[in-house]
N, C-alpha and C positions, 0 to 999 in steps of 0.2 A: 504493500500500500504506499501511496505517496506520503513522505515524511511531512510531519507538520513544521510549521516555520521555525520553532525553537530548535528541532532536531536538525533541520536542514542548515540552519545558520551554525550549529555547534559542529556538525561534520564538515561543512565548507571551511570553518575556521581551523580544524584539525588539518585539512589539506593545505590551506594557506601557510600554517606554521611549519608543516613539513617542508613546503617549497621554500620558505624563508631560511630554514636551517640548511637545506640543499644548496641554495644560492650562496650562503656564507661558508659553505663547505665544512659545516658543523656536524660531524659524524655522530657525536653524542647527542646533540639536539635532535637530529633525525631519528636516531634510534630510540629516543625517549617517546616518540609518538607511534612506535610499533609495540604490539602486544609481546610480552617476553615469553610467549609460548614456543616450545621446541619445533612445532609444526607450522609456524606462520610462513606463508609463501609469498615471495616477492620476485616478479618476473619483469625483466627489462626488454629492450629492443633487441639486444644482441643475441646471436645463435647460442651462446653458452651462459646467458643471463637468467638462470633459474636458481633462485636462492632459497634455502629452507633454514629457518631459525636466525636468531640474532647475529651470531658469529659469521655466518655467511653473507648476511645483509651488510654487516660492518665491512667485510671484505670487498663487497661490491662498491659501496659508497667511497671507500678509500681508493679504489681502482679508478672510479669515475673522477674523483677530484684530482688525482694525480695525473690524469690524462686531459684535463680541461683548465683553461684559464678563467673563463667566465661562463657561468650558467644562469639563465633567466627563464622563469616560466611565465607564460601569458595564458590565463584561464580564460575559457570561452563558455559556451553553452554547457550546461550540467543538469543532472537529474539525480535526486536523492530519494530513496525509498527507505522504509523501516518496518520492522516487525519485533516488537518487544525491545530487548537490548541490542538488537543487531540492525545495522544500516548498511546500504550498499549504494554506490555512487558511480556515475559514469560522467566523464568530463572530456570535452575536446579542448585541446590545448596546443600551444606551440612552445617548444623549448628552444631558446636561443643559446647557442654554444659557440664558444670561442676556443679553438684548439689548433696547434701547429700553425699559428699565425692566420688562420681563416676563420670566418664566422658562418654559421649556417642557422637557418630556422627550420626545425624538424617538427612536422605536425604529428601530434601524439594523441592517441585515444587511451584514456586512463580509466580503468574500472578498479573498484576497491571495495572491500568489505570491512566494516568496522564493528567493533563490540564496545558498548558502554560499560566501563568498569568503574565503579564508584561514580565520580562526577566527570570522568575523562572518556572521550572516544578514542579508542586505539586501533590502528590498522592490524588486522589479522591476514589480510590478503591484499596485494597491490600488484596491478598488472598494467604494463605500458605496451602499446603496440603502435606500429606505423601503418597507415593505410596503404594498400597496394598501389604503387605509383603508376603502373601500366594497366590499371583497371579503370575503364571509362565509366562515367556517370551513366546509370541505367543498365549497366552489365553486371551480372551476377558473379563473374569469374574474370581474372586478368587475362589479357590477350596472350 
């Protein structure tokens, strides 16, 4: 069911805080927004970017930060739904990255599952994907 305005605001705030920590290359700040469960799943856009648990998420963040000079997230359309202490989120965004002296804007589709623990919403699953560049509007599959 569609989240109420309070939950939507809290979930989007958790995402904004995660993005702010990521932009500052603050590994501990980003990890603080992830549930400390051993089975939390975090998937990035790279072929090898499937991480389970906080130690693997830490390693991924450290790799990301070592390989980039600047990272900035632009959030666009979003949808937030909820059932009890669980919320799920979908967001269109663009990640602006500077690395190896060049800058790119990468369209990202982000989906996430969060769980409310106490008064905090924590990510238990986070997935980033890139739309198929060679798939035309109106087509179900890439060329």
